[in-house]
N, C-alpha and C positions, 0 to 999 in steps of 0.2 A: 865862825861857828862850824865845828867840825862834826858834831853829833847832835841829834835831836831825838828827845824821847816822845813818843806819840802814845797817848792814851785814847782807846776807842772800842767800839763794840765788836763783840764776837758774833753778831748778827749782821745781816745786810741792810736792815731797815725796810721801811715801807716804800721807799721810792729808789729807782735805779740811780738817781743822782748821788746818792751816798757813796756808792762803789766807784762811780765814775769820778767823783772828785777826790776820793782817797788814791785812786790810781794816778790822777793828775798830780797829787801831792808826792807820791812815790817817784814819779818821772823827774819832778823838779828837784827832789832830794838828790837823786842820782846825778842829774846834771850839774848841781852845785857842789857835788863830791861831799855831801854830808851823810854820814852813817846813820841809818835808822835804828833807834834802840826802842823796842816795843815788847809787848807781853809774850811774844812768841807762838801764838796761834796761827793755824792756817785757815781758820773759819772766819766768816763775816768780813767786815771792812778792815779788821786786822790783818787777815790774809790778803785782801786786795792791796792794801799799801805796801806790804812786804813783797808780794809777787811783782808789783810794778817797779819797786826799787831794783829787784834782782834782774828782772827782764831788761832793765835799762843799764845793766852792768854795775849798779851800786852795791854797798855793803849793808848787810842787815845783821843785828845782834838781837836775839830773842832772849828774854828773861822769864822764866816760868817756874813756879813752884812744883815740886815732884808730884804732889796729889792732883794737880791740874794737867799734868803732862798728857794724860790719855783723854780726859774729859774735854779739854779745849782743843784736843787734836794738835799737838806740837807740830810745827812746821818742820818739814824733813830737808829742805834745801837751803837753810839760813847759812850765812857766813859763819855764824857761831851762835849756839844754843847754850845759855847758862842756866842750869837747873839749881834752884834754891830750895830751902825747906818751908819758908813761909811767906805769906802776902807781904808782910813788912820788909822782908828781906829783899823781895821782888823790887818794891818801890825804892829802897835804899840803894840797891845796886843799880837800878835805872838811874837814879839821881846822880850816883857816882860817875856814871858812864856819859851822861848827857850834858851838853852845853845850853840846853833850853828845853822847853816842855810845851807841848801842843795837845790840845784835846779835840778830836773829831767827834761826832755824834756817837752816843753810846748811852748805856744805862746807869744805874747807881754805882756801879763799880768804877766806871770811867769818871763820874763826878767825884766819887771819893778820892781816886788817885789825884785828879787835879786839884781838888781843894787841899789835900794834905801838902802837896808840893807848893801851892800858893801860900799856904799858911807858914810854911817853913820860910818862904821869902819874906813874908811879913815880920817874922821873928829874927830875920837877919841871918838864918842858917846858910842862905846862898843869895846870889845876886844875878841869877840867871833869868832870862825872859820867860813868861808864861803866857800862852795864848789860847784863845778858842777860834778854830776854824768853823765859822758859822755857816756850814753847807745848808742850803735849803732854809735858811733862817732858823735852823734847829735851836740855837742858843738865844734867840731873841728874848724869851722869858727870863733866862739866866742873866743876860745883860740888863734887862729892866729890874731884875732883883739887886744886882750890884749897884745900880743907880739908886734904887730905893734905899739900900743900906747906907749909901753915902749921904742921901738927902736927909735921912733920920739920924745921922750921925753915929751910926754903928760900924762904919768903915771910912777911915780917913781918906781924904780925896788922894793923897799921895799913894795909899795903897790901892785905891780904885784904878788909878793909872797903871798900875801893874798888870792888870788884866788886858792884854792886847787882844783886839778882835778884828777879823776881815772874813769876808766871804770867799776870798780867793787865796790859794796857797802861796802864790807869788807875793801878793800884798802882805800877808802875815810874816812870811819869811824876810821880806824887806824890813819890816818893823822890828823884827827880831834883830836884824843886823845893825840897826841904829839905835836900839834900846839903850837908854841910860837910866839904870836903877836908882830909885830915891835913896837918900841917905837914911839908914835903918839902924838903930841901935841893937846890937846882938844879944838876944835874950836866951839863947839855947846853943847846946853843942849837939853834935851828931849822937853822942851817948845818951842824951835826953830825949830823943825822938821817940 
């Protein structure tokens, strides 16, 4: 894995542990020479993970729509900032640049980004790993929902197994490195997204 897209909040969250673990992820990405691809903000845990990668000598590519450049406070020290026109272009560019996708705690935007990329994997558009960094057990309710979807037969088990989960950055990155995607019939092309 040479690059990782990280979806996460532009807020710091209620506990200092969110920023702490975002920084730990950043250090680990730099140590493993994995380029961070993320939303481009200097705020919240988005900024924390980017700062940590940069401080450890790693590379960071931000992707941000032009209308959010001021609102989300574009990070000024990135290796590269790519400005696009829309939220869809942002996700498509991040998907193009990344070898895997990880969600840290965040709000509805973070979940929307993760679910779209996860759905693209279900539809066979990509075979890259998708995971939840379950900092402070933030994603326990979502993991329970995935299990409920599977139990109720709205999510096939082979697709359920595509959602990798760990509470530690190292553990999740190790899962990414050994990830074997299930066989999925391709239902979609990039132009159909």
